[in-house]
C-alpha positions in Angstrom: -122.5 150.7 -6.6 -123.0 147.3 -5.3 -124.6 144.4 -7.4 -127.6 144.4 -5.1 -128.2 148.0 -5.2 -128.2 148.1 -9.0 -130.7 145.2 -9.0 -132.9 147.1 -6.6 -133.0 150.0 -8.8 -134.0 147.8 -11.8 -137.7 148.2 -13.5 -138.8 144.8 -13.2 -141.9 143.5 -15.2 -144.3 141.5 -13.3 -143.7 138.1 -14.3 -146.9 137.2 -16.2 -145.5 140.0 -18.6 -142.1 138.3 -19.1 -144.3 135.0 -19.7 -146.3 136.7 -22.3 -142.9 137.5 -24.1 -142.5 134.0 -24.5 -146.1 133.3 -25.8 -146.6 131.7 -22.4 -150.5 132.1 -21.1 -151.0 132.9 -17.6 -152.8 129.3 -17.1 -149.3 127.7 -17.4 -147.7 129.7 -14.4 -147.7 129.8 -10.7 -146.8 133.2 -9.2 -144.3 133.5 -6.4 -145.0 137.0 -5.7 -144.4 139.7 -8.4 -141.6 138.5 -10.4 -141.1 134.8 -9.9 -143.1 132.2 -11.1 -143.2 128.3 -11.5 -143.8 127.0 -15.0 -146.2 124.0 -15.4 -144.5 120.9 -16.8 -147.6 120.3 -19.0 -146.4 123.6 -21.1 -143.6 121.6 -22.2 -145.8 118.7 -23.2 -148.2 121.2 -25.1 -145.3 122.6 -27.1 -143.2 119.2 -27.6 -143.9 119.1 -31.2 -142.6 122.8 -31.7 -139.2 123.2 -33.2 -136.1 123.7 -31.0 -134.2 127.0 -31.0 -130.5 127.3 -31.1 -128.5 126.3 -28.1 -125.7 128.2 -26.9 -123.3 126.7 -24.2 -121.3 129.1 -22.1 -118.3 127.7 -20.3 -114.9 129.3 -19.3 -111.2 128.6 -18.6 -110.1 127.4 -15.3 -111.0 129.9 -12.8 -109.5 132.1 -10.1 -111.0 131.4 -6.5 -113.5 134.3 -7.5 -114.8 133.1 -10.8 -114.4 134.5 -14.3 -118.3 135.5 -15.1 -119.9 132.9 -16.8 -123.0 134.0 -15.8 -122.2 137.4 -16.4 -121.5 136.8 -20.1 -124.5 134.4 -20.2 -127.0 137.1 -19.1 -125.2 139.9 -21.1 -125.5 137.6 -24.3 -129.1 136.8 -23.6 -129.8 140.6 -23.3 -127.6 141.4 -26.5 -129.5 139.0 -28.5 -132.6 140.4 -27.5 -131.4 144.1 -28.1 -130.7 142.9 -31.9 -134.2 141.5 -32.1 -133.9 137.9 -31.4 -136.2 136.0 -29.2 -133.8 134.5 -26.3 -134.0 133.1 -22.9 -131.6 132.2 -20.3 -131.5 128.5 -18.7 -129.4 128.7 -15.6 -128.4 126.8 -12.3 -129.6 128.0 -9.0 -127.1 129.4 -6.6 -126.1 127.0 -3.8 -125.9 128.7 -0.3 -122.6 127.2 0.1 -120.9 129.6 -2.1 -123.1 132.5 -1.4 -121.8 132.7 2.2 -118.5 131.0 1.5 -115.8 132.4 -0.9 -117.7 133.2 -4.3 -120.7 135.2 -3.0 -123.8 135.1 -5.2 -124.3 133.3 -8.7 -126.7 135.8 -10.4 -124.3 137.9 -12.7 -122.8 141.3 -11.8 -123.1 145.0 -12.6 -125.8 145.5 -15.2 -126.3 141.9 -16.3 -128.1 140.2 -13.4 -130.9 138.1 -13.3 -133.6 139.3 -10.6 -134.7 139.4 -7.9 -131.1 138.9 -7.2 -131.3 138.6 -3.3 -134.1 136.1 -3.6 -132.6 133.9 -6.1 -129.4 133.7 -4.2 -130.9 132.8 -1.0 -134.3 130.5 -0.5 -135.7 131.4 -4.1 -138.9 129.0 -4.4 -137.5 126.5 -1.9 -136.3 124.0 -4.8 -132.8 123.0 -2.9 -134.5 122.8 0.3 -136.9 120.4 -1.2 -134.2 118.3 -2.6 -132.4 118.1 0.9 -135.7 117.1 2.6 -136.1 114.2 0.0 -132.3 113.0 0.6 -132.7 113.2 4.3 -136.1 111.5 4.4 -134.1 108.6 2.7 -131.5 108.5 5.5 -134.1 108.8 8.0 -135.8 105.5 6.3 -132.8 103.7 6.0 -131.9 104.1 9.8 -135.5 103.3 11.1 -135.7 100.3 8.9 -132.5 99.1 10.7 -134.1 100.2 14.1 -137.0 98.1 13.7 -135.6 94.9 13.0 -133.7 95.3 9.6 -135.9 93.0 7.7 -133.8 93.7 4.5 -130.6 92.9 6.3 -128.8 96.1 5.6 -125.3 95.4 6.4 -123.6 98.4 4.6 -125.1 101.8 4.3 -123.4 104.1 1.5 -126.2 106.9 1.3 -125.2 110.2 2.7 -127.2 112.8 4.4 -126.7 116.4 3.0 -127.3 120.0 3.9 -126.9 122.9 1.2 -123.7 124.7 3.3 -120.2 124.6 3.4 -120.0 122.8 6.8 -116.2 120.4 6.7 -117.3 119.2 10.3 -119.9 117.2 8.7 -117.8 115.2 6.2 -117.6 112.2 8.8 -119.8 111.9 11.7 -120.8 109.0 14.1 -124.7 108.5 14.3 -127.2 106.3 16.2 -125.3 107.1 19.8 -128.7 107.4 21.7 -127.9 104.1 23.4 -131.5 102.8 22.5 -131.6 98.8 22.1 -132.0 98.7 18.3 -129.9 101.7 17.5 -126.7 100.5 15.4 -123.9 103.0 15.7 -122.3 103.7 12.7 -120.0 106.1 10.7 -121.8 108.3 8.4 -121.3 111.7 6.7 -122.9 114.5 4.8 -122.6 115.9 1.2 -123.3 119.2 0.3 -127.0 119.2 -1.3 -125.8 120.3 -4.8 -123.4 117.3 -4.9 -126.3 114.8 -3.9 -127.5 111.9 -6.3 -131.2 113.6 -5.5 -130.0 116.8 -7.3 -128.3 114.8 -10.3 -131.6 112.9 -10.5 -133.7 115.9 -10.2 -131.5 117.5 -13.2 -131.5 114.6 -15.4 -135.1 113.7 -15.1 -137.6 113.7 -17.9 -140.8 113.9 -16.1 -142.1 113.2 -12.7 -142.7 109.4 -13.7 -138.8 109.2 -14.9 -138.0 111.0 -11.6 -139.8 108.5 -9.5 -138.3 105.6 -11.4 -134.8 107.1 -11.1 -135.2 107.7 -7.4 -136.5 104.0 -6.7 -133.1 102.8 -8.6 -130.7 104.7 -5.8 -128.6 101.8 -4.2 -128.6 102.8 -0.6 -126.4 100.0 0.5 -125.9 96.2 0.6 -126.8 93.2 2.8 -124.1 90.6 4.0 -124.5 88.6 0.7 -123.3 91.7 -1.3 -126.7 92.1 -2.7 -127.7 95.8 -3.5 -130.3 97.5 -1.5 -132.5 100.2 -3.4 -134.7 103.1 -2.3 -137.6 101.3 -4.0 -136.9 98.2 -1.5 -137.5 100.5 1.1 -140.8 101.8 -0.4 -139.3 105.4 -0.4 -139.6 106.5 -3.8 -143.2 107.6 -3.9 -143.0 110.0 -0.7 -139.6 111.4 -1.8 -141.2 112.2 -5.1 -143.9 114.0 -3.5 -141.6 116.2 -1.6 -140.1 117.2 -5.2 -143.3 117.6 -7.0 -143.4 121.4 -6.9 -139.9 121.6 -7.1 -139.6 119.8 -10.2 -141.5 122.6 -12.1 -138.9 125.3 -13.5 -138.7 128.7 -12.1 -139.3 131.8 -14.5 -137.7 135.0 -13.5 -136.1 138.0 -15.8 -132.9 139.8 -16.6 -132.4 143.5 -15.6 -133.3 144.2 -19.1 -136.5 142.1 -18.9 -135.1 139.0 -21.1 -136.7 135.6 -19.7 -134.5 133.5 -17.6 -135.4 129.9 -16.5 -133.6 129.0 -13.3 -133.5 125.2 -12.3 -131.2 122.9 -10.5 -127.9 123.5 -9.2 -125.3 120.8 -9.3 -121.5 121.8 -8.9 -119.4 120.8 -11.6 -116.2 120.1 -9.7 -117.8 117.6 -7.6 -121.1 116.8 -9.5 -122.3 116.9 -13.1 -122.6 120.9 -13.1 -125.5 121.6 -15.5 -128.9 122.9 -14.9 -132.2 120.6 -15.4 -132.7 118.8 -18.6 -136.3 120.0 -18.4 -135.5 123.6 -18.0 -133.3 123.3 -20.9 -135.6 121.4 -23.4 -138.4 124.1 -22.4 -135.9 127.0 -23.2 -135.2 125.6 -26.5 -139.2 125.4 -27.2 -139.8 128.9 -26.0 -137.3 130.9 -27.8 -134.9 131.1 -31.1 -131.9 131.1 -28.5 -131.5 129.3 -25.4 -128.5 130.4 -23.6 -127.2 127.9 -20.7 -124.2 127.6 -18.9 -121.8 124.8 -17.3 -120.1 125.3 -14.0 -116.3 125.9 -13.5 -114.0 125.4 -16.6 -114.8 123.8 -19.7 -112.7 120.6 -18.5 -115.2 119.8 -16.0 -118.8 121.7 -16.8 -118.4 121.5 -20.3 -117.1 118.2 -20.4 -120.1 116.8 -18.3 -122.7 119.0 -20.3 -121.5 117.2 -23.5 -120.6 113.8 -22.2 -123.6 113.1 -19.6 -126.5 115.9 -20.2 -126.2 115.9 -23.9 -127.3 112.2 -24.1 -130.6 113.5 -22.7 -131.2 116.3 -24.8 -132.6 116.5 -28.2 -129.5 118.3 -29.6 -126.2 119.4 -28.9 -124.8 122.9 -28.5 -125.0 125.1 -31.9 -122.3 127.2 -30.6 -119.8 127.5 -27.3 -118.6 130.5 -25.7 -115.6 130.0 -23.8 -115.5 132.8 -21.1 -111.8 134.2 -20.3 -110.5 137.1 -18.2 -107.0 138.9 -18.4 -106.7 138.5 -14.8 -107.5 134.4 -15.1 -105.0 134.3 -17.8 -102.4 135.9 -15.8 -103.1 133.7 -12.7 -102.7 130.7 -15.0 -99.5 132.0 -16.0 -98.1 132.0 -12.7 -98.8 135.4 -11.3 -99.9 135.5 -7.7 -103.5 136.3 -7.0 -102.7 139.3 -5.1 -101.0 140.8 -7.9 -103.4 140.0 -11.1 -104.7 143.5 -11.3 -101.1 144.9 -12.2 -100.3 144.8 -15.9 -98.2 141.8 -17.2 -97.9 140.9 -20.6 -95.3 138.0 -19.5 -97.7 136.3 -17.2 -100.4 136.7 -19.7 -98.6 135.1 -22.4 -97.8 131.9 -20.4 -101.6 131.9 -19.2 -102.8 131.9 -22.6 -101.9 128.0 -22.9 -104.7 127.3 -20.6 -107.5 129.1 -22.8 -106.0 127.5 -25.9 -106.4 123.8 -24.4 -109.9 124.5 -23.7 -110.3 125.9 -27.2 -108.7 122.9 -28.6 -110.9 120.5 -26.7 -114.2 122.1 -27.7 -113.1 122.3 -31.4 -111.1 119.1 -32.1 -112.2 117.0 -29.4 -116.0 117.8 -29.3 -115.8 119.3 -32.7 -118.2 122.1 -31.8 -118.2 126.1 -33.0 -116.4 128.0 -30.4 -115.9 131.8 -29.8 -113.8 133.3 -26.9 -115.6 136.0 -24.6 -113.2 138.2 -23.0 -115.1 139.5 -19.6 -113.5 143.1 -19.5 -112.6 144.2 -15.9 -111.8 147.8 -15.3 -108.4 146.7 -14.2 -107.5 145.3 -17.8 -105.2 147.6 -19.9 -105.4 148.1 -23.6 -101.9 146.5 -24.2 -103.2 143.4 -22.4 -106.3 143.1 -24.2 -104.7 144.0 -27.6 -102.0 141.3 -27.0 -104.6 138.7 -26.3 -106.6 139.6 -29.2 -103.5 139.4 -31.3 -102.5 136.0 -30.0 -105.9 134.6 -30.6 -106.3 135.9 -34.2 -103.0 134.3 -34.9 -104.3 131.4 -34.0 -107.4 131.5 -35.9 -109.7 131.7 -32.7 -113.0 134.0 -33.0 -113.1 136.4 -30.2 -115.3 139.0 -28.6 -114.4 141.6 -26.0 -117.6 142.0 -23.7 -118.4 144.9 -21.6 -121.9 143.7 -20.3 -120.9 144.0 -16.8 -120.6 148.1 -17.1 -122.9 148.2 -20.3 -125.6 145.9 -20.1 -127.0 144.3 -23.2 -125.1 147.0 -25.1 -121.6 145.6 -23.9 -122.6 142.4 -25.6 -123.9 143.2 -28.9 -120.7 142.1 -30.9 -120.8 138.9 -29.1 -124.7 138.5 -30.0 -124.0 139.1 -33.6 -121.1 136.7 -34.0 -122.9 134.0 -32.0 -125.8 134.3 -34.6 -123.5 133.7 -37.4 -121.8 130.7 -35.6 -125.0 128.9 -34.6 -125.8 128.9 -38.4 -122.4 127.4 -39.3 -122.6 123.4 -39.3 -120.7 121.1 -36.5 -119.9 117.6 -36.6 -120.4 117.0 -32.9 -118.4 114.0 -31.3 -118.3 112.7 -27.5 -115.1 112.3 -25.6 -116.1 108.5 -25.1 -118.6 106.4 -26.1 -120.8 104.4 -23.5 -119.6 101.1 -24.7 -116.2 101.6 -23.6 -114.9 100.3 -20.0 -115.2 102.6 -17.2 -111.3 103.0 -17.0 -111.3 103.2 -20.7 -113.6 106.2 -20.2 -112.0 107.9 -17.2 -108.5 107.6 -19.3 -110.0 109.2 -22.4 -111.0 112.0 -20.3 -107.8 112.5 -18.6 -105.8 112.1 -21.5 -107.7 114.1 -24.2 -109.4 116.8 -21.9 -107.1 117.4 -19.3 -103.6 116.6 -21.2 -102.7 113.8 -18.5 -100.2 111.2 -19.6 -102.3 108.6 -17.6 -104.3 107.3 -14.6 -103.5 105.8 -11.4 -105.9 104.0 -9.3 -106.1 103.0 -5.8 -106.3 99.3 -5.2 -110.0 100.2 -3.8 -110.9 101.9 -6.4 -109.8 99.4 -9.2 -111.8 96.9 -7.3 -115.0 98.7 -7.1 -114.7 99.6 -11.0 -114.3 95.7 -11.6 -117.6 95.0 -9.3 -119.5 97.9 -11.1 -118.8 96.2 -14.5 -119.7 93.0 -13.1 -123.0 94.2 -11.9 -123.9 95.7 -15.2 -123.1 99.2 -14.4 -120.0 99.5 -17.1 -122.2 101.3 -19.8 -122.9 104.4 -17.7 -121.2 107.7 -18.3 -118.5 108.8 -15.7 -118.8 112.2 -13.9 -115.0 113.0 -12.8 -114.9 115.1 -9.4 -111.6 117.0 -9.7 -110.3 120.4 -8.6 -111.6 123.5 -10.7 -108.2 125.3 -10.5 -106.1 123.0 -12.8 -106.3 120.7 -15.5 -104.4 118.3 -13.2 -105.8 116.9 -9.9 -103.5 119.3 -8.0 -105.2 122.6 -7.2 -101.7 124.4 -7.2 -100.3 123.1 -10.6 -101.7 126.0 -12.5 -99.4 126.0 -15.4 -99.3 122.0 -15.8 -95.7 122.3 -17.4 -94.6 119.0 -16.4 -96.2 115.7 -17.0 -99.1 114.8 -14.6 -101.3 111.8 -13.9 -104.8 111.9 -12.6 -105.2 110.0 -9.3 -108.2 108.0 -8.8 -108.9 107.5 -5.3 -112.4 106.2 -4.9 -115.5 105.4 -7.4 -119.2 105.9 -6.3 -122.2 104.4 -8.1 -125.0 106.7 -8.7 -127.6 104.3 -10.3 -130.5 106.7 -10.0 -128.8 109.5 -11.7 -127.6 106.9 -14.1 -123.7 107.9 -14.0 -120.6 107.0 -12.0 -118.7 109.4 -9.9 -115.0 109.3 -9.9 -113.1 111.0 -7.0 -109.4 112.2 -7.6 -107.0 114.2 -5.9 -108.0 115.7 -2.5 -111.3 116.4 -3.7 -114.3 116.5 -0.9 -117.6 116.3 -1.9 -118.6 118.6 1.2 -116.9 122.1 0.9 -115.5 124.1 3.8 -115.7 128.0 4.3 -112.8 130.0 3.8 -110.9 131.8 6.6 -112.8 135.0 5.8 -116.4 133.8 4.4 -118.7 136.0 2.6 -121.2 135.6 5.3 -119.3 138.3 7.5 -120.4 141.0 5.0 -124.0 139.7 4.6 -126.6 141.9 6.8 -129.8 143.4 7.1 -129.8 147.0 7.2 -132.1 149.6 9.0 -134.7 149.7 6.4 -134.8 146.0 6.3 -133.0 145.6 3.1 -130.5 142.6 2.5 -126.9 144.1 2.0 -123.4 142.4 1.1 -124.6 139.8 -1.2 -122.5 140.2 -4.6 
């Protein structure tokens, strides 16, 4: 049975009942039909003095192109905690239309552990990403109109890009203002995917509407002929942009197939952005339940590092426990097995791939000093030999492990993980950042590259080094860094899965995101506008004769 059929057959509760499980009165929610609602941010204000629940971060090893099931494990864990009598809640990212119609498909879990209504969440949901796209492109329109109307601010160089929430490689570089009108100044522009935009980052890191407006005003859109920064505030754009985001900024409440509450809000990618759901959603989740489960995108070298080094600086606490998700197939893939063969049993390739998992565990335990457990997301193709071999290898290394069968069994398949997480959350930890904000920009990049990726160093283009020097001169040296890198490897080469030979990280560009409050570092061949695969998921998505959506997985 397809995921979408399982979701459609689930017995969902009216969203007001789900809110009541959290002790949330109807006055705090705005319904979007029976099964979706916006939560008023006034709720957080009214609960700000309540104690925070435990925070559990779900991350993973470097994935295969189809992902390893972080969302599936997150949902299974939340349902499992609920089944053992714990008050739990999810705080997840919203899916982007790019992957939904691209290579990965949906991002709402799978099998019997899903958030619902899955088709609506995967598509337009409550319109948040559309609002972010509109706010971003309003600023673009204001910039080009200002130039057209006489350019009072003497804008000479525009660095602000347009965006759209689809994988469209044709828009990576475009020529605009070609109408031939007298004051139209042609220039080269480009598009990012919405989930990599600075507006998405601001949206996810802002503490409240005032902070959202302040951050938007701080966006540097370009420079004048004297090299001076021009901001969105200089263009008087921040008010209108905030208005477009006002309703989107309220977190979204939905539920799992087992009626566990789930907040889904914000959706930056982790390979080209900071990869975590909104700060306000995570904070709200910790106030509403005893256990708040959140996730960070792609492997722990990307999403978890950014969650810990960027997002946690905006949270009242760091994770009490971390689940590092792994699959047998991904371990074989990172052991050098061809992706078309990874359903076949192979202890040899599994053994070679375990190094990837152990590096992530070492980073989480010894760099960040967190409590970690490995969650093995079981697939029907996994053999007992492979599972037992992996279990033995990890136990020899003193690594906590739990076999999770939530995809097939729902919350029951994650009861072992739930029990171990409760114990792990009560174990003291001594959290440590990978770098300090006072470190220089290159020092931060190099600490991530050497400590987290295992690189022997970093190489910079001449242009990247010059940008870094100018950023430090202009007072931006104390910002966190957000490294854009392939998700498939610890290196910046997507094909170097084993990383057996010494490697360096190659920095080709550096971009200031002054509103978001961090600096993006582009490495290798990474693009901030993805492309579609040869056979995109969109080819399977359709509406049947009953008007039901099919093909989303």
